[in-house]
All heavy atoms as a GROMACS GRO file, in nm:
protein
  613
    1LEU      N    1   0.081  -0.121   0.000
    1LEU     CA    2   0.000   0.000   0.000
    1LEU      C    3   0.085   0.127   0.000
    1LEU      O    4   0.032   0.235   0.008
    1LEU     CB    5  -0.093   0.000   0.121
    1LEU     CG    6  -0.198  -0.112   0.124
    1LEU    CD1    7  -0.272  -0.112   0.255
    1LEU    CD2    8  -0.292  -0.101   0.007
    2GLY      N    9   0.216   0.112  -0.003
    2GLY     CA   10   0.302   0.228  -0.009
    2GLY      C   11   0.340   0.287   0.125
    2GLY      O   12   0.384   0.401   0.131
    3PHE      N   13   0.325   0.213   0.234
    3PHE     CA   14   0.365   0.262   0.365
    3PHE      C   15   0.508   0.218   0.396
    3PHE      O   16   0.549   0.108   0.360
    3PHE     CB   17   0.272   0.208   0.475
    3PHE     CG   18   0.134   0.266   0.470
    3PHE    CD1   19   0.030   0.194   0.414
    3PHE    CD2   20   0.108   0.392   0.521
    3PHE    CE1   21  -0.098   0.245   0.408
    3PHE    CE2   22  -0.019   0.445   0.515
    3PHE     CZ   23  -0.122   0.372   0.459
    4THR      N   24   0.582   0.305   0.464
    4THR     CA   25   0.716   0.271   0.510
    4THR      C   26   0.730   0.309   0.656
    4THR      O   27   0.654   0.390   0.708
    4THR     CB   28   0.825   0.343   0.429
    4THR    OG1   29   0.806   0.484   0.443
    4THR    CG2   30   0.821   0.306   0.283
    5SER      N   31   0.827   0.253   0.721
    5SER     CA   32   0.853   0.282   0.862
    5SER      C   33   0.922   0.417   0.875
    5SER      O   34   1.022   0.443   0.808
    5SER     CB   35   0.941   0.173   0.922
    5SER     OG   36   0.994   0.215   1.045
    6ALA      N   37   0.870   0.502   0.961
    6ALA     CA   38   0.931   0.633   0.986
    6ALA      C   39   1.074   0.617   1.040
    6ALA      O   40   1.163   0.693   1.004
    6ALA     CB   41   0.846   0.714   1.083
    7TYR      N   42   1.096   0.517   1.124
    7TYR     CA   43   1.230   0.495   1.180
    7TYR      C   44   1.328   0.443   1.074
    7TYR      O   45   1.442   0.484   1.069
    7TYR     CB   46   1.224   0.398   1.299
    7TYR     CG   47   1.191   0.467   1.428
    7TYR    CD1   48   1.060   0.495   1.462
    7TYR    CD2   49   1.290   0.507   1.516
    7TYR    CE1   50   1.029   0.561   1.581
    7TYR    CE2   51   1.261   0.571   1.635
    7TYR     CZ   52   1.129   0.599   1.666
    7TYR     OH   53   1.099   0.664   1.784
    8ALA      N   54   1.282   0.352   0.989
    8ALA     CA   55   1.371   0.295   0.887
    8ALA      C   56   1.421   0.402   0.792
    8ALA      O   57   1.532   0.391   0.740
    8ALA     CB   58   1.299   0.186   0.810
    9ASN      N   59   1.343   0.505   0.770
    9ASN     CA   60   1.380   0.612   0.678
    9ASN      C   61   1.443   0.731   0.748
    9ASN      O   62   1.448   0.841   0.694
    9ASN     CB   63   1.258   0.657   0.597
    9ASN     CG   64   1.212   0.549   0.504
    9ASN    OD1   65   1.293   0.485   0.439
    9ASN    ND2   66   1.083   0.525   0.497
   10SER      N   67   1.490   0.712   0.869
   10SER     CA   68   1.554   0.820   0.946
   10SER      C   69   1.701   0.786   0.969
   10SER      O   70   1.743   0.672   0.950
   10SER     CB   71   1.484   0.836   1.081
   10SER     OG   72   1.522   0.731   1.169
   11PRO      N   73   1.781   0.885   1.011
   11PRO     CA   74   1.922   0.857   1.043
   11PRO      C   75   1.938   0.756   1.157
   11PRO      O   76   2.038   0.686   1.164
   11PRO     CB   77   1.977   0.993   1.083
   11PRO     CG   78   1.887   1.093   1.020
   11PRO     CD   79   1.752   1.028   1.017
   12ILE      N   80   1.839   0.747   1.244
   12ILE     CA   81   1.844   0.653   1.357
   12ILE      C   82   1.831   0.510   1.308
   12ILE      O   83   1.895   0.419   1.357
   12ILE     CB   84   1.733   0.685   1.460
   12ILE    CG1   85   1.759   0.820   1.526
   12ILE    CG2   86   1.721   0.576   1.564
   12ILE    CD1   87   1.647   0.868   1.614
   13GLY      N   88   1.746   0.488   1.210
   13GLY     CA   89   1.723   0.354   1.157
   13GLY      C   90   1.621   0.277   1.239
   13GLY      O   91   1.579   0.318   1.347
   14GLU      N   92   1.582   0.163   1.187
   14GLU     CA   93   1.484   0.076   1.254
   14GLU      C   94   1.543   0.025   1.384
   14GLU      O   95   1.658  -0.018   1.388
   14GLU     CB   96   1.452  -0.041   1.161
   14GLU     CG   97   1.324  -0.113   1.194
   14GLU     CD   98   1.202  -0.029   1.166
   14GLU    OE1   99   1.174   0.000   1.050
   14GLU    OE2  100   1.134   0.007   1.263
   15PRO      N  101   1.466   0.028   1.494
   15PRO     CA  102   1.519  -0.022   1.621
   15PRO      C  103   1.541  -0.173   1.618
   15PRO      O  104   1.470  -0.245   1.547
   15PRO     CB  105   1.412   0.016   1.723
   15PRO     CG  106   1.288   0.041   1.645
   15PRO     CD  107   1.330   0.079   1.506
   16ALA      N  108   1.638  -0.219   1.693
   16ALA     CA  109   1.664  -0.363   1.704
   16ALA      C  110   1.549  -0.432   1.777
   16ALA      O  111   1.521  -0.549   1.753
   16ALA     CB  112   1.795  -0.388   1.778
   17PHE      N  113   1.483  -0.360   1.868
   17PHE     CA  114   1.368  -0.414   1.940
   17PHE      C  115   1.282  -0.300   1.991
   17PHE      O  116   1.330  -0.189   2.012
   17PHE     CB  117   1.413  -0.503   2.058
   17PHE     CG  118   1.497  -0.431   2.158
   17PHE    CD1  119   1.440  -0.367   2.266
   17PHE    CD2  120   1.635  -0.428   2.145
   17PHE    CE1  121   1.518  -0.301   2.360
   17PHE    CE2  122   1.714  -0.362   2.239
   17PHE     CZ  123   1.656  -0.298   2.346
   18THR      N  124   1.153  -0.326   2.007
   18THR     CA  125   1.062  -0.231   2.071
   18THR      C  126   0.990  -0.297   2.189
   18THR      O  127   0.914  -0.233   2.258
   18THR     CB  128   0.956  -0.177   1.972
   18THR    OG1  129   0.879  -0.286   1.923
   18THR    CG2  130   1.021  -0.100   1.860
   19GLN      N  131   1.014  -0.425   2.209
   19GLN     CA  132   0.953  -0.500   2.319
   19GLN      C  133   1.055  -0.599   2.370
   19GLN      O  134   1.115  -0.673   2.292
   19GLN     CB  135   0.828  -0.573   2.270
   19GLN     CG  136   0.751  -0.647   2.377
   19GLN     CD  137   0.803  -0.787   2.405
   19GLN    OE1  138   0.869  -0.849   2.324
   19GLN    NE2  139   0.773  -0.837   2.522
   20LYS      N  140   1.077  -0.598   2.500
   20LYS     CA  141   1.168  -0.693   2.564
   20LYS      C  142   1.125  -0.699   2.710
   20LYS      O  143   1.155  -0.609   2.788
   20LYS     CB  144   1.312  -0.645   2.551
   20LYS     CG  145   1.413  -0.754   2.571
   20LYS     CD  146   1.550  -0.710   2.530
   20LYS     CE  147   1.646  -0.823   2.548
   20LYS     NZ  148   1.782  -0.780   2.539
   21SER      N  149   1.051  -0.800   2.746
   21SER     CA  150   0.986  -0.799   2.877
   21SER      C  151   1.027  -0.917   2.965
   21SER      O  152   1.088  -1.012   2.920
   21SER     CB  153   0.835  -0.799   2.860
   21SER     OG  154   0.793  -0.917   2.796
   22TRP      N  155   0.988  -0.905   3.090
   22TRP     CA  156   1.004  -1.013   3.186
   22TRP      C  157   0.872  -1.030   3.258
   22TRP      O  158   0.791  -0.938   3.264
   22TRP     CB  159   1.116  -0.984   3.286
   22TRP     CG  160   1.099  -0.855   3.360
   22TRP    CD1  161   1.139  -0.732   3.319
   22TRP    CD2  162   1.035  -0.837   3.486
   22TRP    NE1  163   1.103  -0.637   3.412
   22TRP    CE2  164   1.040  -0.700   3.516
   22TRP    CE3  165   0.974  -0.922   3.576
   22TRP    CZ2  166   0.986  -0.646   3.632
   22TRP    CZ3  167   0.921  -0.870   3.692
   22TRP    CH2  168   0.928  -0.733   3.718
   23SER      N  169   0.846  -1.146   3.311
   23SER     CA  170   0.721  -1.171   3.382
   23SER      C  171   0.749  -1.194   3.529
   23SER      O  172   0.864  -1.202   3.572
   23SER     CB  173   0.649  -1.291   3.320
   23SER     OG  174   0.727  -1.407   3.338
   24SER      N  175   0.643  -1.208   3.606
   24SER     CA  176   0.658  -1.225   3.751
   24SER      C  177   0.733  -1.352   3.788
   24SER      O  178   0.791  -1.360   3.895
   24SER     CB  179   0.521  -1.222   3.818
   24SER     OG  180   0.441  -1.327   3.768
   25ASN      N  181   0.734  -1.451   3.700
   25ASN     CA  182   0.809  -1.574   3.730
   25ASN      C  183   0.952  -1.567   3.674
   25ASN      O  184   1.019  -1.667   3.661
   25ASN     CB  185   0.735  -1.697   3.678
   25ASN     CG  186   0.721  -1.697   3.528
   25ASN    OD1  187   0.767  -1.606   3.460
   25ASN    ND2  188   0.657  -1.800   3.476
   26LYS      N  189   0.995  -1.443   3.641
   26LYS     CA  190   1.133  -1.414   3.598
   26LYS      C  191   1.167  -1.470   3.461
   26LYS      O  192   1.282  -1.479   3.426
   26LYS     CB  193   1.237  -1.461   3.702
   26LYS     CG  194   1.216  -1.404   3.840
   26LYS     CD  195   1.235  -1.256   3.840
   26LYS     CE  196   1.216  -1.203   3.982
   26LYS     NZ  197   1.196  -1.063   3.988
   27LYS      N  198   1.067  -1.509   3.383
   27LYS     CA  199   1.093  -1.552   3.247
   27LYS      C  200   1.113  -1.427   3.161
   27LYS      O  201   1.036  -1.333   3.168
   27LYS     CB  202   0.976  -1.634   3.192
   27LYS     CG  203   0.967  -1.772   3.252
   27LYS     CD  204   0.849  -1.846   3.194
   27LYS     CE  205   0.883  -1.895   3.056
   27LYS     NZ  206   0.778  -1.979   2.997
   28LYS      N  207   1.216  -1.428   3.082
   28LYS     CA  208   1.245  -1.314   2.996
   28LYS      C  209   1.212  -1.351   2.852
   28LYS      O  210   1.239  -1.461   2.807
   28LYS     CB  211   1.392  -1.273   3.008
   28LYS     CG  212   1.426  -1.223   3.147
   28LYS     CD  213   1.570  -1.182   3.158
   28LYS     CE  214   1.597  -1.128   3.297
   28LYS     NZ  215   1.733  -1.085   3.315
   29SER      N  216   1.152  -1.256   2.783
   29SER     CA  217   1.123  -1.281   2.641
   29SER      C  218   1.231  -1.215   2.556
   29SER      O  219   1.293  -1.118   2.596
   29SER     CB  220   0.985  -1.227   2.604
   29SER     OG  221   0.986  -1.087   2.599
   30ILE      N  222   1.250  -1.268   2.441
   30ILE     CA  223   1.346  -1.212   2.347
   30ILE      C  224   1.289  -1.082   2.293
   30ILE      O  225   1.170  -1.069   2.272
   30ILE     CB  226   1.372  -1.311   2.232
   30ILE    CG1  227   1.433  -1.439   2.287
   30ILE    CG2  228   1.460  -1.249   2.125
   30ILE    CD1  229   1.441  -1.551   2.186
   31GLY      N  230   1.374  -0.984   2.271
   31GLY     CA  231   1.329  -0.857   2.218
   31GLY      C  232   1.295  -0.865   2.070
   31GLY      O  233   1.366  -0.928   1.993
   32TYR      N  234   1.185  -0.807   2.034
   32TYR     CA  235   1.140  -0.803   1.895
   32TYR      C  236   1.100  -0.660   1.859
   32TYR      O  237   1.062  -0.583   1.946
   32TYR     CB  238   1.016  -0.891   1.875
   32TYR     CG  239   1.040  -1.037   1.899
   32TYR    CD1  240   0.998  -1.097   2.016
   32TYR    CD2  241   1.102  -1.116   1.802
   32TYR    CE1  242   1.019  -1.233   2.039
   32TYR    CE2  243   1.123  -1.252   1.824
   32TYR     CZ  244   1.081  -1.309   1.942
   32TYR     OH  245   1.101  -1.441   1.962
   33THR      N  246   1.105  -0.629   1.732
   33THR     CA  247   1.047  -0.503   1.685
   33THR      C  248   0.904  -0.534   1.646
   33THR      O  249   0.879  -0.597   1.544
   33THR     CB  250   1.127  -0.446   1.566
   33THR    OG1  251   1.261  -0.423   1.608
   33THR    CG2  252   1.067  -0.314   1.520
   34LEU      N  253   0.812  -0.494   1.733
   34LEU     CA  254   0.669  -0.520   1.713
   34LEU      C  255   0.592  -0.393   1.681
   34LEU      O  256   0.478  -0.401   1.638
   34LEU     CB  257   0.608  -0.583   1.840
   34LEU     CG  258   0.667  -0.715   1.885
   34LEU    CD1  259   0.609  -0.754   2.020
   34LEU    CD2  260   0.640  -0.823   1.783
   35ASP      N  261   0.652  -0.278   1.707
   35ASP     CA  262   0.582  -0.151   1.695
   35ASP      C  263   0.645  -0.065   1.586
   35ASP      O  264   0.767  -0.061   1.572
   35ASP     CB  265   0.588  -0.076   1.829
   35ASP     CG  266   0.538  -0.164   1.943
   35ASP    OD1  267   0.418  -0.191   1.945
   35ASP    OD2  268   0.620  -0.204   2.027
   36TYR      N  269   0.560  -0.001   1.511
   36TYR     CA  270   0.605   0.082   1.399
   36TYR      C  271   0.521   0.208   1.390
   36TYR      O  272   0.405   0.208   1.431
   36TYR     CB  273   0.592   0.007   1.266
   36TYR     CG  274   0.674  -0.118   1.258
   36TYR    CD1  275   0.624  -0.240   1.301
   36TYR    CD2  276   0.804  -0.115   1.209
   36TYR    CE1  277   0.700  -0.356   1.294
   36TYR    CE2  278   0.881  -0.230   1.202
   36TYR     CZ  279   0.828  -0.350   1.245
   36TYR     OH  280   0.904  -0.463   1.238
   37ILE      N  281   0.578   0.312   1.333
   37ILE     CA  282   0.503   0.428   1.288
   37ILE      C  283   0.512   0.422   1.136
   37ILE      O  284   0.620   0.436   1.079
   37ILE     CB  285   0.561   0.560   1.342
   37ILE    CG1  286   0.555   0.562   1.494
   37ILE    CG2  287   0.488   0.679   1.281
   37ILE    CD1  288   0.625   0.681   1.557
   38LEU      N  289   0.400   0.397   1.073
   38LEU     CA  290   0.399   0.384   0.928
   38LEU      C  291   0.351   0.514   0.864
   38LEU      O  292   0.254   0.574   0.911
   38LEU     CB  293   0.307   0.268   0.886
   38LEU     CG  294   0.349   0.131   0.938
   38LEU    CD1  295   0.244   0.027   0.900
   38LEU    CD2  296   0.486   0.092   0.887
   39VAL      N  297   0.420   0.555   0.760
   39VAL     CA  298   0.383   0.677   0.688
   39VAL      C  299   0.375   0.646   0.539
   39VAL      O  300   0.448   0.561   0.488
   39VAL     CB  301   0.483   0.792   0.714
   39VAL    CG1  302   0.478   0.838   0.858
   39VAL    CG2  303   0.624   0.752   0.678
   40SER      N  304   0.287   0.716   0.471
   40SER     CA  305   0.277   0.704   0.326
   40SER      C  306   0.365   0.810   0.261
   40SER      O  307   0.419   0.898   0.329
   40SER     CB  308   0.132   0.718   0.280
   40SER     OG  309   0.082   0.846   0.312
   41LYS      N  310   0.380   0.802   0.131
   41LYS     CA  311   0.472   0.891   0.059
   41LYS      C  312   0.433   1.038   0.068
   41LYS      O  313   0.516   1.125   0.042
   41LYS     CB  314   0.484   0.849  -0.086
   41LYS     CG  315   0.353   0.858  -0.163
   41LYS     CD  316   0.369   0.809  -0.304
   41LYS     CE  317   0.233   0.815  -0.375
   41LYS     NZ  318   0.241   0.767  -0.509
   42GLU      N  319   0.310   1.067   0.107
   42GLU     CA  320   0.265   1.207   0.119
   42GLU      C  321   0.317   1.276   0.245
   42GLU      O  322   0.300   1.396   0.261
   42GLU     CB  323   0.112   1.216   0.119
   42GLU     CG  324   0.045   1.171  -0.008
   42GLU     CD  325   0.022   1.020  -0.014
   42GLU    OE1  326   0.033   0.954   0.090
   42GLU    OE2  327  -0.005   0.971  -0.123
   43TRP      N  328   0.379   1.202   0.334
   43TRP     CA  329   0.426   1.256   0.460
   43TRP      C  330   0.579   1.254   0.467
   43TRP      O  331   0.642   1.156   0.428
   43TRP     CB  332   0.369   1.175   0.577
   43TRP     CG  333   0.221   1.190   0.587
   43TRP    CD1  334   0.126   1.111   0.527
   43TRP    CD2  335   0.151   1.291   0.657
   43TRP    NE1  336   0.002   1.156   0.558
   43TRP    CE2  337   0.013   1.267   0.638
   43TRP    CE3  338   0.189   1.399   0.736
   43TRP    CZ2  339  -0.086   1.348   0.693
   43TRP    CZ3  340   0.091   1.479   0.792
   43TRP    CH2  341  -0.044   1.454   0.770
   44ASP      N  342   0.636   1.362   0.520
   44ASP     CA  343   0.780   1.370   0.543
   44ASP      C  344   0.807   1.355   0.692
   44ASP      O  345   0.739   1.417   0.774
   44ASP     CB  346   0.835   1.506   0.497
   44ASP     CG  347   0.827   1.524   0.347
   44ASP    OD1  348   0.846   1.425   0.274
   44ASP    OD2  349   0.802   1.638   0.304
   45VAL      N  350   0.906   1.274   0.725
   45VAL     CA  351   0.946   1.258   0.865
   45VAL      C  352   1.044   1.369   0.898
   45VAL      O  353   1.150   1.380   0.839
   45VAL     CB  354   1.010   1.119   0.888
   45VAL    CG1  355   1.055   1.105   1.032
   45VAL    CG2  356   0.911   1.009   0.851
   46VAL      N  357   1.006   1.454   0.992
   46VAL     CA  358   1.086   1.570   1.031
   46VAL      C  359   1.180   1.536   1.147
   46VAL      O  360   1.295   1.576   1.148
   46VAL     CB  361   0.994   1.688   1.071
   46VAL    CG1  362   1.074   1.807   1.121
   46VAL    CG2  363   0.903   1.726   0.955
   47ALA      N  364   1.131   1.459   1.243
   47ALA     CA  365   1.211   1.422   1.360
   47ALA      C  366   1.162   1.288   1.415
   47ALA      O  367   1.046   1.252   1.399
   47ALA     CB  368   1.202   1.529   1.468
   48ILE      N  369   1.252   1.218   1.481
   48ILE     CA  370   1.223   1.087   1.541
   48ILE      C  371   1.267   1.090   1.686
   48ILE      O  372   1.372   1.145   1.720
   48ILE     CB  373   1.303   0.976   1.467
   48ILE    CG1  374   1.251   0.958   1.326
   48ILE    CG2  375   1.302   0.845   1.540
   48ILE    CD1  376   1.117   0.892   1.317
   49LYS      N  377   1.186   1.028   1.773
   49LYS     CA  378   1.222   1.016   1.915
   49LYS      C  379   1.331   0.911   1.930
   49LYS      O  380   1.319   0.800   1.880
   49LYS     CB  381   1.099   0.975   1.995
   49LYS     CG  382   1.124   0.959   2.144
   49LYS     CD  383   1.001   0.902   2.213
   49LYS     CE  384   1.019   0.886   2.361
   49LYS     NZ  385   1.135   0.811   2.404
   50GLU      N  386   1.439   0.948   1.998
   50GLU     CA  387   1.545   0.851   2.029
   50GLU      C  388   1.487   0.743   2.122
   50GLU      O  389   1.404   0.771   2.207
   50GLU     CB  390   1.661   0.920   2.102
   50GLU     CG  391   1.739   1.015   2.016
   50GLU     CD  392   1.849   0.947   1.936
   50GLU    OE1  393   1.879   0.830   1.962
   50GLU    OE2  394   1.901   1.012   1.846
   51ILE      N  395   1.532   0.620   2.103
   51ILE     CA  396   1.487   0.512   2.190
   51ILE      C  397   1.608   0.438   2.247
   51ILE      O  398   1.720   0.451   2.198
   51ILE     CB  399   1.395   0.413   2.116
   51ILE    CG1  400   1.466   0.350   1.998
   51ILE    CG2  401   1.267   0.481   2.072
   51ILE    CD1  402   1.388   0.237   1.936
   52ILE      N  403   1.583   0.359   2.351
   52ILE     CA  404   1.687   0.283   2.418
   52ILE      C  405   1.752   0.185   2.321
   52ILE      O  406   1.683   0.120   2.244
   52ILE     CB  407   1.628   0.206   2.537
   52ILE    CG1  408   1.578   0.302   2.644
   52ILE    CG2  409   1.727   0.108   2.595
   52ILE    CD1  410   1.504   0.233   2.756
   53LYS      N  411   1.883   0.172   2.328
   53LYS     CA  412   1.954   0.073   2.246
   53LYS      C  413   2.022  -0.032   2.332
   53LYS      O  414   2.089  -0.119   2.281
   53LYS     CB  415   2.056   0.143   2.157
   53LYS     CG  416   1.990   0.232   2.055
   53LYS     CD  417   2.089   0.292   1.961
   53LYS     CE  418   2.015   0.380   1.862
   53LYS     NZ  419   2.098   0.438   1.763
   54ASP      N  420   2.002  -0.024   2.465
   54ASP     CA  421   2.064  -0.116   2.559
   54ASP      C  422   2.000  -0.254   2.547
   54ASP      O  423   1.887  -0.275   2.591
   54ASP     CB  424   2.050  -0.063   2.702
   54ASP     CG  425   2.109  -0.154   2.806
   54ASP    OD1  426   2.173  -0.256   2.771
   54ASP    OD2  427   2.094  -0.123   2.926
   55SER      N  428   2.069  -0.347   2.487
   55SER     CA  429   2.011  -0.480   2.464
   55SER      C  430   2.000  -0.563   2.591
   55SER      O  431   1.937  -0.668   2.591
   55SER     CB  432   2.094  -0.555   2.360
   55SER     OG  433   2.225  -0.573   2.405
   56SER      N  434   2.058  -0.517   2.703
   56SER     CA  435   2.047  -0.592   2.828
   56SER      C  436   1.924  -0.548   2.908
   56SER      O  437   1.891  -0.611   3.008
   56SER     CB  438   2.173  -0.574   2.912
   56SER     OG  439   2.185  -0.439   2.955
   57ALA      N  440   1.856  -0.442   2.866
   57ALA     CA  441   1.741  -0.390   2.939
   57ALA      C  442   1.616  -0.474   2.915
   57ALA      O  443   1.595  -0.525   2.806
   57ALA     CB  444   1.715  -0.246   2.898
   58TYR      N  445   1.534  -0.489   3.018
   58TYR     CA  446   1.403  -0.554   3.009
   58TYR      C  447   1.299  -0.459   3.064
   58TYR      O  448   1.328  -0.375   3.149
   58TYR     CB  449   1.401  -0.687   3.084
   58TYR     CG  450   1.475  -0.795   3.011
   58TYR    CD1  451   1.612  -0.815   3.029
   58TYR    CD2  452   1.408  -0.877   2.922
   58TYR    CE1  453   1.679  -0.913   2.959
   58TYR    CE2  454   1.476  -0.977   2.851
   58TYR     CZ  455   1.610  -0.993   2.871
   58TYR     OH  456   1.677  -1.090   2.801
   59PHE      N  457   1.176  -0.472   3.016
   59PHE     CA  458   1.070  -0.378   3.054
   59PHE      C  459   0.949  -0.455   3.108
   59PHE      O  460   0.929  -0.569   3.071
   59PHE     CB  461   1.028  -0.297   2.931
   59PHE     CG  462   1.146  -0.245   2.854
   59PHE    CD1  463   1.173  -0.291   2.727
   59PHE    CD2  464   1.230  -0.152   2.911
   59PHE    CE1  465   1.282  -0.245   2.657
   59PHE    CE2  466   1.340  -0.105   2.841
   59PHE     CZ  467   1.366  -0.152   2.714
   60PRO      N  468   0.866  -0.394   3.189
   60PRO     CA  469   0.876  -0.257   3.236
   60PRO      C  470   0.990  -0.237   3.335
   60PRO      O  471   1.038  -0.332   3.397
   60PRO     CB  472   0.741  -0.232   3.303
   60PRO     CG  473   0.679  -0.364   3.326
   60PRO     CD  474   0.746  -0.462   3.235
   61SER      N  475   1.031  -0.112   3.346
   61SER     CA  476   1.138  -0.075   3.438
   61SER      C  477   1.107   0.062   3.497
   61SER      O  478   1.003   0.120   3.467
   61SER     CB  479   1.272  -0.069   3.364
   61SER     OG  480   1.272   0.037   3.270
   62LYS      N  481   1.198   0.115   3.576
   62LYS     CA  482   1.177   0.248   3.635
   62LYS      C  483   1.173   0.357   3.529
   62LYS      O  484   1.102   0.455   3.543
   62LYS     CB  485   1.286   0.278   3.737
   62LYS     CG  486   1.276   0.194   3.862
   62LYS     CD  487   1.387   0.228   3.959
   62LYS     CE  488   1.376   0.139   4.082
   62LYS     NZ  489   1.481   0.166   4.179
   63THR      N  490   1.247   0.339   3.421
   63THR     CA  491   1.251   0.441   3.317
   63THR      C  492   1.154   0.415   3.202
   63THR      O  493   1.119   0.506   3.130
   63THR     CB  494   1.394   0.455   3.259
   63THR    OG1  495   1.434   0.327   3.209
   63THR    CG2  496   1.491   0.503   3.365
   64GLU      N  497   1.112   0.291   3.185
   64GLU     CA  498   1.017   0.254   3.079
   64GLU      C  499   0.901   0.180   3.145
   64GLU      O  500   0.912   0.062   3.177
   64GLU     CB  501   1.084   0.166   2.973
   64GLU     CG  502   1.186   0.236   2.890
   64GLU     CD  503   1.125   0.339   2.795
   64GLU    OE1  504   1.006   0.329   2.760
   64GLU    OE2  505   1.199   0.431   2.756
   65PRO      N  506   0.787   0.247   3.165
   65PRO     CA  507   0.677   0.186   3.241
   65PRO      C  508   0.595   0.081   3.166
   65PRO      O  509   0.509   0.017   3.224
   65PRO     CB  510   0.589   0.306   3.275
   65PRO     CG  511   0.619   0.408   3.171
   65PRO     CD  512   0.761   0.386   3.131
   66SER      N  513   0.621   0.060   3.038
   66SER     CA  514   0.549  -0.040   2.959
   66SER      C  515   0.646  -0.148   2.913
   66SER      O  516   0.767  -0.130   2.919
   66SER     CB  517   0.486   0.028   2.836
   66SER     OG  518   0.429  -0.068   2.750
   67ASP      N  519   0.592  -0.260   2.866
   67ASP     CA  520   0.680  -0.362   2.810
   67ASP      C  521   0.712  -0.333   2.663
   67ASP      O  522   0.782  -0.409   2.598
   67ASP     CB  523   0.623  -0.502   2.828
   67ASP     CG  524   0.492  -0.523   2.756
   67ASP    OD1  525   0.425  -0.423   2.724
   67ASP    OD2  526   0.455  -0.639   2.733
   68HIS      N  527   0.664  -0.220   2.612
   68HIS     CA  528   0.697  -0.173   2.477
   68HIS      C  529   0.759  -0.034   2.489
   68HIS      O  530   0.714   0.048   2.569
   68HIS     CB  531   0.571  -0.163   2.390
   68HIS     CG  532   0.511  -0.294   2.359
   68HIS    ND1  533   0.525  -0.355   2.236
   68HIS    CD2  534   0.436  -0.378   2.434
   68HIS    CE1  535   0.461  -0.470   2.237
   68HIS    NE2  536   0.406  -0.487   2.355
   69LEU      N  537   0.861  -0.009   2.409
   69LEU     CA  538   0.923   0.124   2.407
   69LEU      C  539   0.830   0.223   2.338
   69LEU      O  540   0.758   0.187   2.244
   69LEU     CB  541   1.056   0.119   2.331
   69LEU     CG  542   1.166   0.037   2.394
   69LEU    CD1  543   1.285   0.029   2.300
   69LEU    CD2  544   1.208   0.097   2.527
   70MET      N  545   0.832   0.348   2.385
   70MET     CA  546   0.751   0.450   2.323
   70MET      C  547   0.821   0.504   2.200
   70MET      O  548   0.937   0.544   2.205
   70MET     CB  549   0.722   0.566   2.419
   70MET     CG  550   0.636   0.671   2.355
   70MET     SD  551   0.574   0.805   2.459
   70MET     CE  552   0.700   0.831   2.578
   71LEU      N  553   0.752   0.500   2.088
   71LEU     CA  554   0.803   0.555   1.964
   71LEU      C  555   0.742   0.693   1.943
   71LEU      O  556   0.634   0.722   1.996
   71LEU     CB  557   0.764   0.466   1.846
   71LEU     CG  558   0.807   0.320   1.852
   71LEU    CD1  559   0.759   0.246   1.729
   71LEU    CD2  560   0.957   0.307   1.868
   72GLY      N  561   0.807   0.776   1.866
   72GLY     CA  562   0.753   0.907   1.836
   72GLY      C  563   0.813   0.963   1.709
   72GLY      O  564   0.930   0.941   1.680
   73ALA      N  565   0.730   1.032   1.634
   73ALA     CA  566   0.778   1.095   1.511
   73ALA      C  567   0.702   1.226   1.489
   73ALA      O  568   0.583   1.235   1.514
   73ALA     CB  569   0.756   1.002   1.392
   74LYS      N  570   0.776   1.324   1.443
   74LYS     CA  571   0.714   1.449   1.400
   74LYS      C  572   0.710   1.442   1.247
   74LYS      O  573   0.814   1.421   1.183
   74LYS     CB  574   0.799   1.568   1.445
   74LYS     CG  575   0.738   1.702   1.410
   74LYS     CD  576   0.824   1.814   1.466
   74LYS     CE  577   0.762   1.948   1.433
   74LYS     NZ  578   0.844   2.058   1.488
   75ILE      N  579   0.590   1.454   1.193
   75ILE     CA  580   0.575   1.442   1.049
   75ILE      C  581   0.503   1.565   0.994
   75ILE      O  582   0.434   1.635   1.067
   75ILE     CB  583   0.499   1.313   1.011
   75ILE    CG1  584   0.361   1.310   1.074
   75ILE    CG2  585   0.577   1.190   1.050
   75ILE    CD1  586   0.274   1.193   1.032
   76LYS      N  587   0.522   1.590   0.864
   76LYS     CA  588   0.449   1.699   0.800
   76LYS      C  589   0.401   1.652   0.664
   76LYS      O  590   0.465   1.568   0.598
   76LYS     CB  591   0.535   1.825   0.788
   76LYS     CG  592   0.646   1.816   0.686
   76LYS     CD  593   0.717   1.949   0.670
   76LYS     CE  594   0.819   1.935   0.557
   76LYS     NZ  595   0.880   2.058   0.522
   77TYR      N  596   0.288   1.706   0.623
   77TYR     CA  597   0.230   1.670   0.494
   77TYR      C  598   0.309   1.741   0.384
   77TYR      O  599   0.333   1.860   0.390
   77TYR     CB  600   0.083   1.711   0.491
   77TYR     CG  601   0.008   1.657   0.372
   77TYR    CD1  602  -0.027   1.523   0.367
   77TYR    CD2  603  -0.026   1.739   0.266
   77TYR    CE1  604  -0.095   1.471   0.257
   77TYR    CE2  605  -0.094   1.689   0.156
   77TYR     CZ  606  -0.128   1.556   0.152
   77TYR     OH  607  -0.195   1.505   0.044
   78SER      N  608   0.352   1.665   0.285
   78SER     CA  609   0.434   1.727   0.180
   78SER      C  610   0.353   1.762   0.057
   78SER      O  611   0.247   1.718   0.035
   78SER     CB  612   0.548   1.634   0.140
   78SER     OG  613   0.500   1.509   0.098
   0.00000   0.00000   0.00000
């Protein structure tokens, strides 16, 4: 349909993971990129929110209250 990832088309690039969690029984899941901001060709990505790159981190944590990282993009209609 002509959609692309806002992160993939930025200097930051696609994140290695957006979800990496642990459960109450201490089982850890492998990190995956499950979350995307998709834009069509009519939109320009102006800015991207930096995200954690620490592959040893698991969520939720004190700094990340969800088991998914928060993504963000500033876009404008071209």
